[in-house]
C-alpha positions in Angstrom: 169.5 165.7 52.0 166.5 166.3 54.2 164.0 163.8 55.3 162.7 161.8 58.1 163.5 158.3 59.2 160.9 156.0 58.5 159.2 154.8 61.3 159.3 150.7 62.1 156.0 149.5 62.3 155.5 147.2 65.0 153.1 144.3 64.2 149.7 144.3 65.4 149.1 141.3 67.7 146.8 139.2 66.6 143.2 139.0 68.4 143.1 136.3 71.0 141.0 133.5 70.4 138.7 132.1 73.0 139.2 128.4 73.5 136.3 126.1 73.1 136.2 123.9 76.6 132.7 122.5 75.9 133.1 118.7 75.5 133.0 117.9 72.2 130.6 115.0 70.6 133.6 112.4 70.5 134.0 112.9 74.3 130.3 113.0 75.3 130.4 109.5 73.3 132.9 108.3 75.1 131.5 108.7 78.6 128.1 107.9 77.6 129.9 104.3 76.7 131.7 104.1 79.6 128.5 104.6 81.6 126.6 102.1 79.6 129.4 99.6 80.1 129.5 100.4 83.7 125.8 100.1 83.8 125.7 97.0 81.9 128.6 95.4 84.2 126.8 96.4 87.4 123.1 95.2 85.9 123.3 91.4 86.8 124.1 92.5 90.5 121.6 95.4 90.7 119.0 92.9 89.4 120.0 90.3 92.0 119.9 92.7 94.8 116.3 94.0 93.7 114.8 89.9 93.6 116.6 89.6 97.0 114.6 92.7 98.2 111.5 91.8 96.9 111.5 87.9 97.8 112.3 89.2 101.4 109.5 91.6 101.6 106.9 89.0 100.2 108.4 86.0 102.5 108.1 88.6 105.1 104.6 89.9 105.0 103.5 85.9 104.2 105.0 85.3 107.7 104.3 88.4 110.1 100.3 88.8 108.3 99.0 86.1 110.9 100.4 87.7 113.9 99.2 91.5 112.7 96.1 89.9 112.1 95.8 88.5 115.8 96.9 92.0 117.1 94.1 93.8 115.3 91.4 91.2 115.4 89.7 88.7 112.8 87.9 91.6 111.2 90.8 94.1 110.1 90.7 94.7 106.6 93.8 93.2 104.6 94.9 96.9 104.1 95.4 97.2 107.8 97.2 93.9 108.3 99.6 94.6 105.8 100.2 97.8 107.2 100.6 96.6 110.6 102.8 93.9 109.4 105.4 96.8 108.1 106.4 97.7 111.7 105.7 94.8 114.0 108.1 95.2 116.6 109.1 91.8 116.6 108.0 90.4 113.9 109.0 86.6 112.9 111.0 87.7 110.0 112.1 91.5 110.3 111.6 93.6 107.1 114.6 95.0 104.9 113.8 98.6 106.0 113.3 97.6 109.7 116.9 95.8 109.5 118.7 98.7 108.1 116.6 101.8 110.7 117.9 99.5 113.3 121.3 99.0 111.7 121.7 102.6 111.3 120.4 103.6 114.5 123.0 101.2 116.3 125.6 102.8 114.0 124.5 106.2 115.5 125.0 105.2 118.8 128.3 106.4 121.0 131.4 104.4 120.1 131.6 102.7 123.5 127.9 102.3 123.9 126.9 98.3 124.5 123.8 99.0 122.6 125.5 100.6 119.5 127.3 98.4 116.7 130.8 99.9 117.0 132.2 98.3 119.7 130.8 94.6 118.9 132.0 95.0 115.4 135.6 96.4 116.5 136.1 93.3 118.9 134.7 91.0 116.3 137.2 92.6 113.9 140.2 92.7 115.5 139.8 89.1 116.5 139.0 88.1 113.0 142.1 89.6 111.9 144.3 88.0 114.5 143.0 84.6 113.6 143.3 85.0 109.8 147.0 86.3 110.5 148.0 83.5 112.6 145.7 81.0 110.2 147.7 82.4 107.3 151.0 81.8 109.2 150.3 78.5 110.0 148.6 77.4 106.5 151.9 78.7 104.7 154.0 76.9 107.1 152.2 73.4 107.0 152.2 73.8 103.0 156.1 74.7 103.2 156.6 71.7 105.5 154.8 69.6 102.8 156.2 70.7 99.8 159.7 70.1 100.7 158.6 66.7 102.5 156.3 64.7 100.9 156.7 61.8 103.2 155.3 64.6 105.6 152.2 65.5 103.4 151.6 62.0 102.8 151.6 61.4 106.3 149.6 64.3 108.0 147.7 65.8 105.1 144.9 63.2 105.7 144.7 64.8 109.5 144.9 68.1 108.3 141.6 67.6 106.1 139.9 65.7 108.9 140.4 68.8 111.3 138.0 70.7 109.6 135.7 67.8 109.9 135.2 68.4 113.8 131.9 71.0 114.3 133.4 74.1 115.4 130.0 74.7 117.7 131.5 71.2 119.7 135.3 72.6 119.8 134.8 76.2 120.4 133.3 75.5 124.1 136.5 73.2 124.5 138.7 75.8 123.6 137.0 78.6 125.5 137.1 76.3 128.9 140.7 75.7 128.4 141.8 79.4 127.6 139.3 80.9 129.2 137.3 83.6 128.1 140.1 85.5 126.8 141.1 87.1 123.4 143.7 84.4 123.0 140.8 81.7 123.0 138.9 83.4 120.5 141.9 84.0 118.1 142.7 80.4 118.2 139.2 79.3 117.1 139.0 82.0 114.3 142.7 80.7 113.3 141.4 77.3 113.2 139.0 77.7 110.8 141.4 79.9 108.7 144.7 78.1 108.3 143.0 75.2 106.0 142.0 77.4 103.2 145.5 78.7 103.5 147.2 75.5 103.5 145.5 73.5 100.7 145.4 76.7 98.1 149.3 77.3 98.9 150.2 73.6 98.5 148.9 73.8 94.9 151.0 76.9 94.1 154.2 75.4 95.4 153.4 72.7 93.1 152.3 74.7 89.9 155.9 76.0 89.4 157.2 74.9 86.4 159.7 71.9 86.2 162.2 73.5 84.1 162.4 76.5 86.1 163.5 74.3 88.9 166.1 72.6 86.5 167.4 76.3 86.2 167.7 77.1 89.6 169.8 74.1 89.8 171.8 74.7 87.4 172.6 78.2 89.0 173.2 76.2 92.1 170.8 78.2 94.0 170.2 77.1 97.9 166.8 75.8 98.9 166.0 79.4 100.6 166.7 81.3 97.3 164.4 78.8 95.4 161.8 79.1 97.9 162.2 83.1 98.0 162.6 83.4 94.1 160.7 80.8 92.4 157.9 78.8 94.8 156.6 81.7 96.6 156.1 83.8 93.9 154.6 81.6 91.6 151.8 80.7 94.7 150.9 84.3 95.1 148.0 84.2 93.4 147.0 80.8 95.1 147.9 82.2 98.4 145.6 85.1 98.3 142.8 83.1 97.0 143.3 81.1 100.1 143.2 84.4 102.1 140.1 85.0 100.9 138.0 82.3 101.7 139.9 82.2 104.9 139.0 85.5 105.8 135.2 84.6 106.1 136.2 81.8 107.8 138.1 83.6 110.4 135.1 86.1 110.9 132.7 83.3 111.6 135.0 81.9 114.2 135.3 85.0 115.9 131.4 85.1 116.3 131.2 81.5 117.2 133.6 82.2 119.8 131.7 84.9 121.2 128.4 83.2 121.9 130.3 81.6 125.0 130.5 83.8 127.8 131.3 87.1 126.2 130.1 90.5 126.9 131.2 92.6 123.8 131.3 91.3 120.0 129.0 90.4 117.5 128.5 87.0 118.5 127.4 88.5 122.3 125.0 90.7 120.4 123.4 88.1 118.8 122.6 86.0 121.9 121.3 89.0 123.3 119.0 89.6 120.6 117.9 85.8 121.0 117.7 85.8 124.5 115.3 89.1 124.6 113.7 88.2 121.2 114.6 91.0 119.2 114.5 89.8 115.9 115.4 92.9 114.6 118.4 93.6 116.5 119.3 90.0 115.8 119.0 90.4 111.6 120.9 93.7 111.9 123.7 91.9 113.8 124.2 89.6 110.9 124.1 92.5 108.6 126.7 94.2 110.4 128.9 90.6 110.4 128.5 90.5 106.3 129.8 94.1 106.1 133.2 93.3 108.6 133.2 90.3 105.9 133.1 92.8 102.9 135.4 94.8 104.6 137.8 91.7 104.7 137.6 90.4 101.8 138.3 94.3 100.1 141.0 94.7 102.1 142.8 91.2 100.7 141.5 91.6 97.2 143.4 95.3 97.5 146.6 93.6 98.5 146.6 91.3 96.1 146.2 94.0 93.3 149.3 95.5 94.9 151.8 92.8 95.7 150.7 90.4 92.9 151.6 92.6 89.8 152.4 90.2 87.3 151.2 86.6 87.6 153.6 83.7 86.2 152.7 82.3 83.5 152.5 78.8 85.7 150.2 80.6 88.0 147.8 81.5 85.3 147.5 77.9 84.4 146.7 76.7 87.6 
């Protein structure tokens, strides 16, 4: 029987289809919606910033124009007076572009240059961070003492409140004269302004724990340390971080004020130098540097709060 075996035909591969990687209309609408929401959320802050700049320019030109007219003469035109007001070397109220130019020029200086900002921001930032840490530790210790001893709270809480009524400008030179122009003196002044907000906030946080939770811990024969570690401190964490945000700016103010009395580095020392030599632009750029430090401290504490406080207890949310 003659015949050739049938050849098995292999299936022909289907042509590869190209995947359309272009964003689909739904994805485009989602991105557009997210962008609009972001712009809508930032619109109030952006509008307020623009309003501040406009008011700043109007107020600056209003106060600086008479000085510019004195320089140019009484016959100078209004346009010439306004142009001169924009570039006065020592204006009464520096304009935003002058402050920003001096700020970034000072940041461009070498790290160790006394004419720059880095060396001063580093000194003030270190004092503020150490003062915040010391003030926070003192505040938590005071809150713990008061929560476990109502008698101590009723006896000493009025003095804790009264301590904040003493003007820091009167107290800082006393502390500096006792401890000298040292880092310790500046940290003490910074901690003095920082501890109060932490103490009051933490006391409120401790008291926000539900009575039923206390009863449950007692039913399990929990010790005071276990109650503190597993109930009181976790409940008080949101309050503690709220106090830390306030204490961060207070510690920065304390550090700057302590530097006004004999220091050679720090934003306070730079403020004093600018005031002595009538460098108004440098004075305002130093204030801007202090504000930047405050934003950094506040942002760091907010980030720490997000990382630490992962789930707020119900009793803390009610507070």
